[in-house]
FILOVEX-847742 format. One record per residue: residue in three letters; y, z, x of N, C-alpha, C, O in turn. Coordinates in nm, 3 decimals, padded with zeros to 5 digits. Layout:
N
<site "Ala",<Y,Z,X>,<Y,Z,X>,<Y,Z,X>,<Y,Z,X>>;
...
***
This chain:
73
<site "Met",<-05.893,-17.956,00.780>,<-05.881,-17.927,00.640>,<-06.020,-17.922,00.581>,<-06.105,-18.006,00.612>>;
<site "Ser",<-06.044,-17.825,00.498>,<-06.178,-17.804,00.446>,<-06.217,-17.907,00.341>,<-06.333,-17.948,00.337>>;
<site "Asn",<-06.126,-17.949,00.256>,<-06.162,-18.046,00.153>,<-06.037,-18.111,00.095>,<-05.925,-18.066,00.116>>;
<site "Trp",<-06.061,-18.220,00.022>,<-05.949,-18.296,-00.034>,<-05.871,-18.217,-00.138>,<-05.748,-18.219,-00.138>>;
<site "Gly",<-05.941,-18.148,-00.226>,<-05.872,-18.073,-00.330>,<-05.776,-17.970,-00.273>,<-05.663,-17.957,-00.320>>;
<site "Glu",<-05.822,-17.898,-00.173>,<-05.737,-17.797,-00.108>,<-05.617,-17.863,-00.041>,<-05.506,-17.810,-00.045>>;
<site "Arg",<-05.639,-17.977,00.022>,<-05.529,-18.049,00.087>,<-05.425,-18.093,-00.015>,<-05.305,-18.082,00.008>>;
<site "Leu",<-05.473,-18.145,-00.130>,<-05.379,-18.187,-00.235>,<-05.300,-18.068,-00.287>,<-05.180,-18.080,-00.313>>;
<site "Arg",<-05.365,-17.953,-00.303>,<-05.296,-17.832,-00.349>,<-05.186,-17.793,-00.251>,<-05.075,-17.760,-00.291>>;
<site "Gln",<-05.218,-17.798,-00.121>,<-05.118,-17.761,-00.020>,<-05.001,-17.857,-00.021>,<-04.886,-17.815,-00.006>>;
<site "Ile",<-05.027,-17.985,-00.039>,<-04.918,-18.083,-00.046>,<-04.832,-18.056,-00.170>,<-04.709,-18.059,-00.163>>;
<site "Arg",<-04.898,-18.029,-00.284>,<-04.824,-17.999,-00.407>,<-04.732,-17.879,-00.388>,<-04.616,-17.883,-00.427>>;
<site "Leu",<-04.785,-17.774,-00.328>,<-04.704,-17.654,-00.305>,<-04.590,-17.684,-00.208>,<-04.478,-17.635,-00.228>>;
<site "His",<-04.617,-17.762,-00.107>,<-04.512,-17.802,-00.011>,<-04.400,-17.878,-00.082>,<-04.283,-17.863,-00.048>>;
<site "Glu",<-04.437,-17.959,-00.180>,<-04.339,-18.037,-00.257>,<-04.268,-17.951,-00.361>,<-04.172,-17.997,-00.424>>;
<site "Gly",<-04.313,-17.827,-00.381>,<-04.251,-17.738,-00.478>,<-04.285,-17.773,-00.622>,<-04.206,-17.747,-00.713>>;
<site "Leu",<-04.402,-17.833,-00.644>,<-04.442,-17.875,-00.777>,<-04.549,-17.782,-00.835>,<-04.630,-17.726,-00.761>>;
<site "Thr",<-04.546,-17.767,-00.965>,<-04.650,-17.691,-01.033>,<-04.763,-17.786,-01.072>,<-04.746,-17.908,-01.074>>;
<site "Gln",<-04.879,-17.728,-01.103>,<-04.989,-17.810,-01.154>,<-04.947,-17.879,-01.283>,<-04.982,-17.994,-01.306>>;
<site "Arg",<-04.873,-17.809,-01.366>,<-04.828,-17.865,-01.494>,<-04.741,-17.989,-01.471>,<-04.756,-18.088,-01.542>>;
<site "Arg",<-04.651,-17.983,-01.373>,<-04.563,-18.097,-01.345>,<-04.642,-18.217,-01.294>,<-04.618,-18.330,-01.336>>;
<site "Val",<-04.736,-18.192,-01.203>,<-04.820,-18.301,-01.151>,<-04.903,-18.359,-01.265>,<-04.918,-18.481,-01.276>>;
<site "Ala",<-04.958,-18.273,-01.350>,<-05.038,-18.318,-01.464>,<-04.956,-18.410,-01.554>,<-05.004,-18.515,-01.597>>;
<site "Lys",<-04.834,-18.371,-01.582>,<-04.747,-18.452,-01.668>,<-04.724,-18.590,-01.605>,<-04.728,-18.691,-01.674>>;
<site "Arg",<-04.699,-18.592,-01.476>,<-04.676,-18.719,-01.406>,<-04.802,-18.806,-01.403>,<-04.792,-18.929,-01.398>>;
<site "Met",<-04.919,-18.742,-01.406>,<-05.046,-18.816,-01.402>,<-05.098,-18.845,-01.543>,<-05.201,-18.912,-01.558>>;
<site "Asn",<-05.030,-18.797,-01.645>,<-05.076,-18.812,-01.782>,<-05.208,-18.739,-01.805>,<-05.298,-18.792,-01.871>>;
<site "Leu",<-05.220,-18.621,-01.749>,<-05.340,-18.537,-01.762>,<-05.299,-18.400,-01.812>,<-05.180,-18.369,-01.820>>;
<site "Cys",<-05.397,-18.319,-01.845>,<-05.367,-18.179,-01.878>,<-05.371,-18.097,-01.749>,<-05.434,-18.136,-01.651>>;
<site "Gln",<-05.304,-17.983,-01.751>,<-05.296,-17.897,-01.633>,<-05.433,-17.853,-01.586>,<-05.456,-17.841,-01.466>>;
<site "Ser",<-05.525,-17.830,-01.679>,<-05.659,-17.785,-01.639>,<-05.733,-17.891,-01.559>,<-05.813,-17.858,-01.472>>;
<site "Arg",<-05.706,-18.019,-01.586>,<-05.768,-18.127,-01.507>,<-05.715,-18.125,-01.364>,<-05.791,-18.144,-01.269>>;
<site "Val",<-05.586,-18.102,-01.347>,<-05.528,-18.093,-01.213>,<-05.589,-17.974,-01.140>,<-05.619,-17.983,-01.020>>;
<site "Ser",<-05.609,-17.865,-01.208>,<-05.674,-17.748,-01.148>,<-05.814,-17.783,-01.100>,<-05.855,-17.743,-00.991>>;
<site "Arg",<-05.888,-17.858,-01.182>,<-06.025,-17.898,-01.142>,<-06.022,-17.994,-01.024>,<-06.109,-17.986,-00.936>>;
<site "Ile",<-05.924,-18.083,-01.020>,<-05.910,-18.175,-00.905>,<-05.891,-18.094,-00.778>,<-05.956,-18.120,-00.676>>;
<site "Glu",<-05.802,-17.995,-00.783>,<-05.773,-17.914,-00.664>,<-05.892,-17.826,-00.623>,<-05.899,-17.783,-00.508>>;
<site "Ala",<-05.983,-17.801,-00.714>,<-06.100,-17.717,-00.684>,<-06.214,-17.799,-00.623>,<-06.312,-17.741,-00.575>>;
<site "Gln",<-06.204,-17.930,-00.624>,<-06.312,-18.014,-00.575>,<-06.298,-18.043,-00.426>,<-06.188,-18.065,-00.376>>;
<site "Ala",<-06.411,-18.044,-00.357>,<-06.411,-18.077,-00.214>,<-06.416,-18.227,-00.194>,<-06.357,-18.280,-00.100>>;
<site "Val",<-06.486,-18.296,-00.281>,<-06.504,-18.441,-00.269>,<-06.443,-18.506,-00.393>,<-06.473,-18.467,-00.505>>;
<site "Leu",<-06.357,-18.604,-00.370>,<-06.288,-18.672,-00.479>,<-06.297,-18.823,-00.459>,<-06.311,-18.870,-00.347>>;
<site "Lys",<-06.288,-18.898,-00.568>,<-06.279,-19.043,-00.559>,<-06.145,-19.079,-00.496>,<-06.045,-19.010,-00.516>>;
<site "Val",<-06.145,-19.187,-00.420>,<-06.021,-19.232,-00.356>,<-05.913,-19.258,-00.461>,<-05.796,-19.227,-00.438>>;
<site "Glu",<-05.951,-19.314,-00.576>,<-05.854,-19.343,-00.681>,<-05.788,-19.215,-00.732>,<-05.669,-19.215,-00.762>>;
<site "Thr",<-05.865,-19.108,-00.743>,<-05.810,-18.980,-00.787>,<-05.708,-18.929,-00.686>,<-05.600,-18.883,-00.724>>;
<site "Ile",<-05.742,-18.936,-00.559>,<-05.651,-18.891,-00.453>,<-05.523,-18.974,-00.457>,<-05.413,-18.919,-00.449>>;
<site "Glu",<-05.537,-19.106,-00.468>,<-05.420,-19.194,-00.471>,<-05.331,-19.163,-00.592>,<-05.209,-19.155,-00.578>>;
<site "Asn",<-05.391,-19.145,-00.709>,<-05.312,-19.114,-00.829>,<-05.240,-18.981,-00.816>,<-05.125,-18.968,-00.856>>;
<site "Tyr",<-05.308,-18.882,-00.760>,<-05.248,-18.750,-00.741>,<-05.128,-18.761,-00.646>,<-05.021,-18.708,-00.675>>;
<site "Leu",<-05.146,-18.829,-00.533>,<-05.037,-18.845,-00.437>,<-04.922,-18.925,-00.496>,<-04.805,-18.893,-00.472>>;
<site "Asp",<-04.953,-19.029,-00.573>,<-04.848,-19.107,-00.639>,<-04.765,-19.020,-00.732>,<-04.643,-19.039,-00.743>>;
<site "Ala",<-04.829,-18.926,-00.799>,<-04.758,-18.839,-00.892>,<-04.661,-18.747,-00.819>,<-04.565,-18.698,-00.879>>;
<site "Met",<-04.685,-18.723,-00.692>,<-04.596,-18.635,-00.615>,<-04.491,-18.712,-00.538>,<-04.373,-18.677,-00.540>>;
<site "Asn",<-04.535,-18.816,-00.469>,<-04.441,-18.887,-00.382>,<-04.511,-19.011,-00.327>,<-04.616,-18.999,-00.265>>;
<site "Asn",<-04.455,-19.127,-00.350>,<-04.517,-19.251,-00.303>,<-04.514,-19.269,-00.152>,<-04.566,-19.368,-00.101>>;
<site "Glu",<-04.455,-19.177,-00.082>,<-04.444,-19.188,00.063>,<-04.567,-19.134,00.138>,<-04.570,-19.138,00.261>>;
<site "Tyr",<-04.667,-19.084,00.065>,<-04.789,-19.038,00.130>,<-04.886,-19.153,00.145>,<-04.895,-19.240,00.058>>;
<site "Val",<-04.958,-19.154,00.255>,<-05.062,-19.256,00.278>,<-05.192,-19.186,00.314>,<-05.192,-19.078,00.374>>;
<site "Leu",<-05.302,-19.248,00.278>,<-05.434,-19.198,00.315>,<-05.475,-19.266,00.444>,<-05.455,-19.386,00.462>>;
<site "Val",<-05.534,-19.189,00.534>,<-05.583,-19.245,00.659>,<-05.730,-19.212,00.671>,<-05.768,-19.095,00.672>>;
<site "Phe",<-05.812,-19.315,00.680>,<-05.956,-19.296,00.698>,<-05.998,-19.357,00.831>,<-05.945,-19.459,00.874>>;
<site "Arg",<-06.091,-19.293,00.894>,<-06.153,-19.347,01.016>,<-06.303,-19.343,00.992>,<-06.361,-19.235,00.977>>;
<site "Gly",<-06.364,-19.458,00.988>,<-06.506,-19.463,00.956>,<-06.525,-19.417,00.813>,<-06.453,-19.461,00.724>>;
<site "Leu",<-06.621,-19.330,00.790>,<-06.649,-19.280,00.656>,<-06.600,-19.137,00.637>,<-06.624,-19.078,00.531>>;
<site "Arg",<-06.533,-19.081,00.736>,<-06.489,-18.942,00.728>,<-06.342,-18.934,00.695>,<-06.263,-19.017,00.739>>;
<site "Gln",<-06.306,-18.834,00.616>,<-06.165,-18.811,00.585>,<-06.098,-18.759,00.713>,<-06.155,-18.675,00.783>>;
<site "Gln",<-05.981,-18.807,00.743>,<-05.912,-18.762,00.861>,<-05.779,-18.695,00.829>,<-05.745,-18.591,00.886>>;
<site "Asp",<-05.704,-18.755,00.739>,<-05.569,-18.703,00.723>,<-05.503,-18.758,00.598>,<-05.539,-18.866,00.550>>;
<site "Val",<-05.410,-18.687,00.548>,<-05.312,-18.737,00.451>,<-05.179,-18.702,00.513>,<-05.152,-18.585,00.542>>;
<site "Arg",<-05.096,-18.800,00.532>,<-04.968,-18.769,00.597>,<-04.854,-18.844,00.531>,<-04.872,-18.944,00.462>>;
<site "Arg",<-04.737,-18.791,00.556>,<-04.615,-18.850,00.503>,<-04.575,-18.965,00.594>,<-04.578,-18.953,00.716>>;
<site "Arg",<-04.539,-19.074,00.532>,<-04.494,-19.191,00.607>,<-04.355,-19.171,00.657>,<-04.300,-19.260,00.723>>;
***
């Protein structure tokens, strides 16, 4: 995966959610969700909040300091 934002976008699309719906669940505006998805590097808290807004069954997996995966539990 090239970056976190792109991965989050793909997960959102897989879940059948719009940016607007995710934004509402995160208490953000749709344009902020768009900016999150456009970023290659994100804070862990941002990734966690985004995933929580879609489905609490996702977990982050890190190995060392490199991003490895986001997967469904």
